[in-house]
C-alpha positions, 0 to 999 in steps of 0.5 A: 527541492522539497518546497518545489516538489511539495506543491504536488502534495497540495495539488493532490490533496485539493483534487482528492478533497473535490473528487471523493464527494463526487465519487461518493454520490455516484456510488450512492446513485448506482448502488455501488456498496461494500456490503457486510460479510463474514470477513467485514467489520462494518455493519452497514453498506458503505460506498466502495470506489474511493480508489477512483478519487485516489488514483485521479488525484495522484496521477493528476498532481503528477501530471500538473507538476510536470515532474516527468523523467523524460520518456521513462514516465510512460512506463510508470503511468502504464504500469500504474494504469494496469494495476488500477484497472484490474483493481477497479474490475475486481471491485466491480465484478470480481477477478481471480487471484491468478489473473490479478497476480499476472497483471501485477507481474506485467506491471513489474516487468514494465517498471523493470524495463523502464529502469526501476529495478532492484539492483542486482549487478550482473543478474538481469533475469534475477533482477527482473524476478526480484523486482516483480516479486517486490512490486507484487508483494508490496501491492498486496501487502497494502491490500491486506492492510486495508481492513480497518477505517483510515489505516491504509491511507494514513499509513501510506501518507506517513511512508510517502512523507518519509520518502519525500523528506528523508530521500530528497536529493537521493532519488530522482526528481520524478520520484520526489513528485510521486512521493508528495503526490501520493502523500496529498492524495492519501491525506485528502482521502483519509479525511473521509475514511477515518472511523466511521468511514464515509467511503472505502477505497476498494482494491482500486485504491489499496493496490494504487497505494501499494504500487506507489510505495513499491515504486518509491522503493525502486526509485530509491534503489535507482539512485545507487545507494550504499549497501547499508541503505538497501533495507530502507524501503523495507524498514519504513514500510515494515508494518504492511510488509510484516503483516502480509508476510505473517499472513502468507506464513499463517495461511500456508501453515494452516494448509489454506490458500494464501490468496483468500482472506482471514481475520488475523491481520494486525487490525483484527488482532487489535480489535480482538484485544478490545481496541476501538477503531480510532485506537487501532488507527492511532496504533498503526500510525504510531508504529509507522511513524516510529519505523519511518523515523528510525529508518530516516535517522540512520539512513546516512549513518555507518552501515553497522548503525543502520543495520542495527537500527533496522533490525531492532525496529523491525524485530520489535514490530515482528515480535509484537505481531507474534505476541498478538497471534499473527501466526496462530490463525485463530481469528477466522477460517480461511475462506474461499468465496469464489461463488459470491458477488463483489461486496458481499463476500471476499474473493480477493487477496485482501485480508478483510 
């Protein structure tokens, strides 16, 4: 099963390797740059539409692999297209946070209608609300995470690999194809995105990554796992989810809007401690690999061992974030940059 679905990773990797340079040239030609700004870490304009390559490589590999789940596949592609188009529009012109949240919620509704949902027996409306909230939060968690070169794509690669290996045979065949395709697309892109990055993914990339990871979690839930494994999606994606959760709490505590960026995300806090860009990348990869290993190792254990392993691993990461200052909010003012143009100041949900 793994060997068959892993071919989609090779397809996605090859497509990304071919498409990223093309998108890079088009960005240079049309002067589509992410410009330096108050919430940016780069000093020079960088092409910023790498998410186009990620999305096309991701979807292209799924389509060429033929791993469709019957008529339900249209729900996946429609929801993904909505999330990607809104991300691309935000990269090009800028959209209000409420507009993006509305479309992301609509995408959650479509997935829920297609059968990918958080299992809450006997609570249809609650299941819809929780499913949409799970999708929206995960999408924006990866948008927050995309604040340093190579982090978001590499972390997503590790999470997708964990789904592809640890849950093989538990979820659907379509879910396996999605996991390996996401792995290939992210691995191909990260080659160009490691520090110093040649290209950024933009919202059109980070939101696709978040959508892909959220979908894998919902597909995993659809396999009717034991109650002890319901936290598995939260464990292996613990780094971006905890970082986003602390960001929301931090901004609300500071009487600011959770919709606008600050400079207190994990990558910012590590940079403030003097870590180089590459060390930040390695730290995020190592943390994600640890969470994925723990989650995968205890997935088939007794409930007590699963909950214990999940609590210890997530608690350790949460404690480290608190110790670094994730709740203090002293790394930069909450910024409402609604008057700026895309690429110059941040008007999206991202943290950087």
